[in-house]
C-alpha positions in Angstrom: 0.0 -0.1 0.0 3.0 2.3 0.8 4.9 1.5 -2.4 1.7 2.0 -4.6 1.1 5.4 -3.0 4.5 6.8 -3.3 4.9 5.8 -6.7 1.9 7.4 -7.8 3.3 10.5 -6.0 6.7 10.3 -7.7 5.4 10.1 -11.1 3.3 13.0 -10.6 6.7 14.7 -9.2 8.5 13.7 -12.5 6.0 15.2 -14.7 4.3 12.1 -15.7 0.6 12.7 -17.6 -0.9 12.1 -14.4 0.4 15.3 -13.2 -1.3 17.8 -15.5 -4.7 16.4 -14.6 -4.9 16.3 -10.9 -1.9 17.4 -8.6 -2.2 15.0 -5.2 -4.0 16.6 -2.4 -1.7 18.1 0.8 -3.0 15.0 2.8 -2.0 12.5 0.3 1.5 14.0 0.3 1.7 14.1 4.3 0.4 10.4 4.2 2.9 9.6 2.2 5.6 11.1 4.2 4.5 9.9 7.2 4.6 6.2 6.0 8.1 6.7 4.7 9.3 7.7 8.0 7.7 5.2 9.8 9.0 2.6 7.6 12.8 4.1 8.2 12.3 4.5 11.9 11.0 0.6 12.1 14.2 -0.4 10.3 16.3 1.9 12.5 14.9 0.6 15.7 15.1 -3.2 15.3 18.8 -2.7 14.1 19.9 -0.6 17.2 22.9 -2.1 18.7 22.7 -3.6 22.0 24.3 -2.4 24.8 25.4 -4.2 28.4 25.7 -0.6 29.9 23.0 -0.1 32.5 21.4 2.8 33.7 22.4 4.2 37.3 20.0 3.4 40.0 19.1 7.1 40.1 18.3 9.5 37.5 20.2 13.1 37.1 17.0 14.3 36.3 13.6 12.8 36.2 11.2 14.2 33.6 7.7 12.7 33.6 8.5 9.4 32.1 12.0 10.3 31.0 15.1 9.5 33.0 18.2 11.5 32.1 21.6 10.5 33.1 25.2 12.0 31.9 27.9 9.7 31.5 31.2 11.7 30.3 33.0 8.5 29.3 30.2 7.5 26.8 31.6 7.4 23.1 30.2 7.1 19.7 30.5 3.6 18.6 32.4 2.9 15.3 30.6 2.0 13.0 27.6 4.3 14.4 24.9 2.2 12.8 24.0 -0.6 10.8 24.5 -0.6 7.2 21.0 -1.1 6.5 19.9 1.7 8.6 22.0 4.1 6.0 20.6 2.7 3.2 17.0 3.1 4.7 17.9 6.5 5.5 19.3 7.3 1.9 15.9 5.7 0.5 13.7 7.5 3.0 15.5 11.0 1.6 14.9 10.2 -1.8 11.3 9.9 -1.2 11.1 13.0 0.6 13.1 15.0 -2.1 10.5 13.5 -4.5 7.7 14.5 -2.7 9.0 18.4 -2.0 7.6 19.7 -5.5 4.2 18.2 -4.6 3.9 20.3 -1.2 6.3 23.1 -1.5 4.9 24.7 1.3 4.6 22.0 3.8 6.8 23.2 6.6 7.2 19.6 8.0 8.6 18.1 4.9 11.0 20.9 4.8 12.1 20.1 8.2 12.7 16.4 8.0 14.4 16.7 4.5 17.1 18.9 6.6 17.0 16.9 9.8 17.6 13.5 8.3 20.1 14.9 6.1 21.6 16.1 9.8 21.2 12.4 11.0 23.1 11.1 8.1 26.1 13.8 8.8 25.3 15.7 5.5 25.4 19.1 6.7 26.3 20.6 3.8 23.1 18.9 2.0 21.3 20.4 5.1 22.3 24.0 4.6 21.4 23.6 0.9 18.1 22.3 1.1 17.2 24.8 3.9 18.6 27.9 1.9 17.0 27.1 -1.5 13.9 25.0 -1.1 11.8 26.6 1.2 8.3 27.8 -0.1 6.9 27.8 3.8 6.3 30.7 5.9 9.3 33.3 5.9 9.8 32.8 9.8 10.2 28.8 9.3 12.3 28.8 6.4 14.5 31.2 8.6 14.4 29.1 11.6 15.3 26.1 9.9 18.1 27.5 8.2 19.2 28.7 11.2 19.4 25.3 12.5 20.9 23.6 9.7 23.8 26.2 9.9 24.2 25.8 13.5 24.8 22.4 13.2 26.9 22.7 10.6 29.6 25.0 12.8 28.5 28.2 10.9 27.4 30.2 14.2 27.5 33.6 12.7 25.3 32.8 9.9 22.7 30.9 12.3 22.6 34.0 14.4 21.6 35.8 11.4 19.1 33.2 10.2 17.5 33.3 13.7 17.3 36.8 13.8 15.3 37.2 10.6 13.1 34.6 11.9 12.4 36.4 14.8 11.7 39.7 13.0 9.3 37.7 10.8 7.0 36.4 13.4 3.8 37.7 14.9 3.8 38.7 18.6 2.5 35.7 20.1 5.3 33.3 18.0 7.7 36.0 19.3 7.0 35.9 22.8 7.0 31.9 22.7 10.5 32.1 21.3 11.8 34.1 23.7 11.1 31.5 26.8 14.1 30.6 28.3 12.1 29.2 31.1 13.1 25.6 30.7 16.8 26.2 30.6 16.6 28.2 34.4 16.6 27.1 38.1 12.8 26.4 39.2 12.8 29.7 40.9 13.7 31.4 38.1 11.3 29.8 35.7 8.2 31.2 37.2 9.8 34.7 37.5 10.4 34.8 34.0 7.2 33.3 32.8 5.5 35.9 34.7 7.3 38.9 32.7 5.4 40.5 30.1 6.3 39.5 26.4 8.3 42.5 25.5 10.5 42.0 28.9 10.7 38.5 28.8 12.6 39.1 25.4 15.2 41.1 27.3 15.8 38.6 30.2 16.3 36.0 27.0 19.0 38.2 25.7 20.6 38.7 29.1 20.6 34.7 29.4 22.2 34.3 26.2 24.7 37.0 27.2 25.8 35.5 30.6 26.1 31.9 29.0 27.8 33.1 25.9 30.7 30.2 26.0 33.3 32.5 24.7 33.2 36.5 24.5 35.9 36.1 22.3 34.3 34.8 19.6 31.7 37.1 17.5 28.9 34.2 17.7 27.2 33.2 20.5 26.8 29.2 19.7 25.1 28.6 23.1 22.4 31.1 21.8 22.0 29.1 18.4 22.0 25.9 20.2 18.9 26.6 22.1 17.2 28.3 19.1 18.1 25.5 17.1 16.5 23.2 20.0 13.6 25.5 19.8 13.0 25.0 16.2 13.3 20.9 16.4 10.8 21.2 19.4 8.4 22.7 17.0 8.1 19.7 14.7 7.2 17.8 17.6 6.2 14.1 17.3 6.6 14.2 13.4 10.3 15.1 13.8 13.0 12.0 14.1 11.1 9.4 15.7 13.6 6.8 16.9 12.1 6.8 20.7 8.5 5.6 19.2 6.6 7.3 21.9 4.0 10.2 21.6 5.4 13.8 21.7 4.7 15.7 24.9 5.6 18.5 27.2 8.1 16.3 28.9 9.7 15.4 25.8 9.9 18.8 24.6 11.8 19.9 27.8 14.2 16.7 27.7 15.2 18.5 24.1 15.3 21.9 25.3 17.3 21.0 28.3 20.0 18.2 27.0 19.4 18.4 23.0 18.9 15.6 20.6 20.9 12.4 20.8 23.6 11.8 18.2 22.9 8.0 18.4 21.0 5.5 20.0 21.1 2.0 21.5 18.6 -0.7 23.3 19.5 -2.0 26.9 19.8 -5.7 27.1 16.5 -6.4 28.9 16.6 -8.9 31.9 16.1 -12.6 31.2 12.3 -13.6 30.7 11.7 -9.8 30.5 8.6 -8.7 28.6 10.2 -5.5 27.3 12.4 -6.8 24.9 13.8 -4.4 22.6 11.6 -2.0 24.2 13.9 0.2 26.3 15.9 2.9 24.0 18.7 4.9 25.0 19.6 8.4 23.6 23.1 9.0 23.6 24.1 12.7 23.7 27.6 14.2 22.5 30.2 14.1 25.5 31.7 16.1 26.8 29.0 18.8 27.5 29.0 21.6 29.7 27.1 24.0 32.0 27.2 27.6 30.6 24.2 29.7 32.5 25.5 31.1 35.5 23.8 31.0 39.1 20.4 32.1 39.7 21.5 35.0 41.5 22.7 36.8 38.4 19.5 36.1 36.7 17.4 37.4 39.5 19.2 40.5 40.0 20.3 42.4 36.9 22.4 44.9 39.0 24.3 41.9 40.6 28.3 42.1 40.1 29.1 38.8 38.4 32.0 36.8 40.1 34.0 34.0 38.7 32.1 31.4 41.0 29.0 32.1 39.4 30.1 30.1 36.3 30.7 26.3 36.9 30.9 24.7 33.5 31.8 21.2 35.3 28.7 21.2 37.6 27.7 18.0 38.2 23.5 18.5 38.1 23.0 21.4 35.5 19.7 22.3 34.6 21.0 22.4 30.9 23.8 21.1 29.0 25.4 22.0 25.8 28.5 20.0 24.4 30.3 22.4 21.6 31.9 20.4 18.7 35.1 22.5 19.3 35.6 21.5 23.1 36.7 18.4 24.2 37.8 19.6 27.7 36.9 22.6 29.7 38.3 24.0 33.1 37.6 27.2 34.6 41.4 29.0 35.8 42.3 31.8 38.0 43.5 35.0 36.6 44.6 38.3 38.1 42.6 41.4 36.4 43.5 44.6 36.8 42.4 48.1 35.5 43.9 51.4 34.7 43.2 54.6 33.3 44.6 55.9 30.2 43.1 59.3 29.5 39.5 59.0 28.6 40.0 55.2 27.9 40.1 52.0 30.4 43.2 49.7 30.0 42.4 45.9 31.7 45.1 43.9 32.2 44.9 40.2 32.7 47.8 37.6 33.9 47.3 34.0 33.1 49.3 30.6 33.3 48.0 27.1 31.8 51.7 25.7 31.8 50.8 22.8 33.7 47.9 21.8 31.6 49.1 18.9 29.4 46.2 19.2 27.3 47.3 23.0 26.3 50.5 22.1 23.6 49.7 25.2 21.6 47.3 27.5 23.5 46.3 30.8 22.2 44.8 33.3 24.6 42.7 36.3 24.2 41.0 39.0 26.6 37.7 40.1 25.6 35.4 42.3 27.1 31.5 42.5 26.5 29.7 45.7 27.8 26.0 44.6 27.2 23.7 42.1 25.8 24.0 42.1 22.1 26.8 44.6 22.3 30.1 43.5 20.1 32.9 42.4 22.5 36.6 44.3 22.4 39.0 41.6 22.0 42.8 41.8 22.4 45.3 40.2 20.0 45.9 36.7 20.6 49.2 35.6 22.6 50.4 32.3 21.8 51.9 31.2 24.9 51.3 28.8 28.1 51.6 32.2 30.4 51.5 36.2 30.2 49.9 39.0 30.2 47.2 40.4 28.2 46.2 44.0 27.6 43.1 45.7 26.1 42.4 49.1 25.7 38.5 50.0 25.7 36.4 53.4 25.8 35.2 53.8 29.7 32.4 51.7 30.7 29.3 53.8 31.8 29.3 54.2 35.2 26.2 52.5 35.6 27.0 49.7 33.9 28.6 46.1 34.5 30.4 44.5 31.7 31.8 41.0 31.5 35.1 40.3 30.7 37.2 37.0 30.2 40.5 35.5 29.7 40.0 32.5 27.1 42.6 30.1 26.0 42.4 27.5 23.5 44.3 24.7 21.9 42.9 24.1 18.6 44.9 20.5 18.2 43.5 19.2 21.5 40.3 21.1 21.7 40.9 22.1 24.9 39.5 25.2 26.5 40.5 27.1 29.6 38.3 30.1 30.9 38.1 32.6 33.4 35.1 35.0 33.3 34.2 37.6 35.8 32.4 41.1 36.2 34.1 44.3 35.1 33.2 47.3 37.0 34.2 51.0 35.7 37.1 52.8 37.7 35.2 55.6 39.9 35.3 58.8 38.8 36.0 61.8 40.8 38.7 64.2 42.5 40.9 61.3 43.2 40.7 57.5 41.9 43.3 54.6 42.4 43.6 51.8 40.0 43.5 48.3 40.9 46.5 46.6 42.6 48.6 44.5 40.2 50.7 41.5 41.9 53.9 40.7 40.4 57.3 38.9 40.8 59.4 41.2 43.2 62.5 42.4 41.5 61.9 40.5 38.5 61.9 43.6 36.3 65.3 44.9 37.3 63.9 48.2 37.9 64.2 49.8 41.5 61.0 50.2 43.5 59.3 53.5 43.0 60.8 54.1 39.9 58.9 50.8 37.7 56.2 51.6 35.5 53.2 49.6 34.3 55.4 48.1 31.3 58.0 47.0 33.7 56.3 45.0 35.7 53.4 43.7 33.3 55.7 40.6 32.0 56.2 39.6 35.6 52.5 39.9 36.4 51.6 36.9 38.6 48.8 34.8 37.1 46.3 34.8 39.9 45.8 36.4 43.3 47.2 33.4 45.2 50.9 34.2 46.3 53.7 32.3 48.2 54.9 33.4 51.3 58.1 35.6 50.8 58.4 38.7 48.8 56.0 39.9 46.6 55.9 43.0 44.3 52.9 45.1 44.1 52.0 48.1 41.4 49.3 50.9 41.6 48.6 54.1 40.3 46.4 57.1 41.4 44.6 59.9 39.1 43.8 63.2 40.4 42.3 66.4 39.0 44.3 69.5 39.9 46.0 68.1 43.0 49.0 70.2 44.2 49.2 69.1 47.9 50.9 65.8 49.6 48.8 63.2 50.0 49.0 60.0 52.5 49.1 56.7 51.3 48.1 54.0 53.8 48.8 50.4 52.9 47.2 47.2 54.7 47.6 43.8 54.5 45.0 42.1 56.8 43.8 38.6 57.3 40.3 37.8 56.8 39.8 34.2 57.9 39.9 35.1 61.3 37.0 36.5 63.4 36.1 40.0 63.4 37.4 40.3 67.1 40.6 38.9 66.2 41.1 41.2 63.6 40.1 44.2 65.4 42.3 43.0 68.0 45.3 42.6 65.6 44.6 46.5 64.7 44.9 48.1 67.9 48.2 46.0 68.8 46.2 43.5 71.3 46.8 40.3 69.3 49.2 38.6 67.3 50.4 41.1 64.5 52.3 38.8 62.2 48.7 38.6 60.8 48.8 42.0 59.1 50.8 44.4 57.6 50.4 48.3 57.7 52.6 51.0 56.1 51.7 54.5 56.0 53.7 57.1 54.1 53.2 60.9 52.5 53.8 61.1 48.8 53.8 63.9 46.3 52.0 64.3 43.1 53.4 64.6 39.9 52.1 66.6 37.3 49.5 65.4 35.0 46.4 63.0 35.7 48.3 60.4 36.7 49.3 61.8 40.0 51.1 58.7 41.4 52.2 55.4 40.0 54.3 53.2 42.4 56.0 49.8 42.3 56.9 48.3 46.0 57.7 45.0 47.6 56.0 43.6 50.6 57.5 40.8 52.9 55.1 38.0 53.7 57.6 35.9 55.2 56.5 36.4 58.7 52.6 36.0 57.7 50.5 32.6 58.2 49.0 30.9 55.3 45.3 32.0 54.8 43.0 34.8 53.1 44.1 38.3 53.1 42.8 41.8 52.3 45.4 43.9 50.1 44.2 47.6 50.3 45.6 50.7 49.3 44.3 53.9 50.6 45.1 57.3 49.3 43.7 60.6 51.2 44.3 64.1 50.7 44.6 67.1 53.3 41.3 68.3 52.3 39.4 65.0 52.8 39.4 63.6 49.1 40.1 59.5 49.3 40.0 56.8 47.1 40.5 52.8 48.0 41.6 49.7 46.1 41.2 46.4 47.2 42.6 43.0 46.2 41.6 39.7 48.0 44.7 37.5 48.2 45.6 34.0 49.2 49.0 33.3 51.1 50.5 30.0 50.6 53.7 27.9 51.2 
């Protein structure tokens, strides 16, 4: 029955005499598509490899009838599938292509032609079909093209296509498209869904911004991945149907949170089980990572992002994404410092990945993004295991908090190391102090008090952790028409003690070895940079622990400015 119906439709597509008399009804075309797809999926299901790997006793996430767990050791088998499956898929695609001229406006038929090409690893063919063979609604053509381009690795092209899709949608569809609630913790979900549509779109852009894997890359592939998943979810139960289950909200949430599997297997059923060949396991690409930050940044737009807000290796994240360009991912410590250069902001970042065996030929960049949707400022790449990156950018508006990231990649091993944090503008006023930059003591060969930023930059420490002994610090002060001398107070105070112990140390009633206090008077030099000083601190007598390093500059007229860096002292 399926063969006869398909032959008639194929003759019409080829221009046979029957085609001039009566074009098949859309319902007939849809029925032929459904039968061809069901035949292929039956062949695939009975040909799935049987695995002895059993599911864990507990699911990482239970969504309705679905059990999800993450296995970083899972690998794609070779071959991925039986030869008969590849042959059946090729036959399916031939059938779908022959039916396409009979129903050029059929949005499902277009999606299946694209998705099954991707399933066959023919991403170039999928992009071609999506770009040239669509006569459906404009927004759907653009969305399917974005889907195909994303899977093909053209993230910039995918972003353009998805933006076109959004622009062509009606307001109701656009509001649904901006729903990022499934990707958020439970408290944030309700908060987002209560927002009016125009505000919901802004919330989505903030999520994409905060979850962008690489600020130094012009395209945000976490965003295009999630919009590709949204596109696939709209196909619903008429999409790739390997699980042989009815589509529902649980299936949609699984797809949106964790993506679509890249291969399937069957669990070996227990002896005497009546569920033989029924338990199908979908295997996602590994490794995958958690890119959205902690909920506090999503709940409070004024919150200052901190490095600890991102945990790519989180064990049980709400959502996962496995970028094809990353085989390993780790967050690294970095020392970040801000300096003023005229009306611009100079950002310095010192890094080191010398002990990472996967970083064989690393390339590091510093990137700053001032706002959602704004292009990033990116430094030139440095090909080294350690060093300092610098980036000059226009001053950040006082009310804005930017994102800054050091991003290190090895394109041969696909290893990624990243440091991300919030970047605030330097305060503006009569007296301003830069950040304190830690550097190796005496390494520049320039005497204390005479060294410049350029002198110490190559010797900047790659984190806020220092060893007991001598350490160099560099800082600058900026002032407006300051002529009189000013007082500088330096303090290194331990923070991992009770406030009573810290107060007692300040007044000399406790062990003074937990603090360093120095004060002196300095004379401003001409120009807006009225002070720049490098000096050496000896921490040999201090105990291991956490300390606040604080520089306070104060004038006789009462103007004051402070810079503070939290450091960790080790052996």
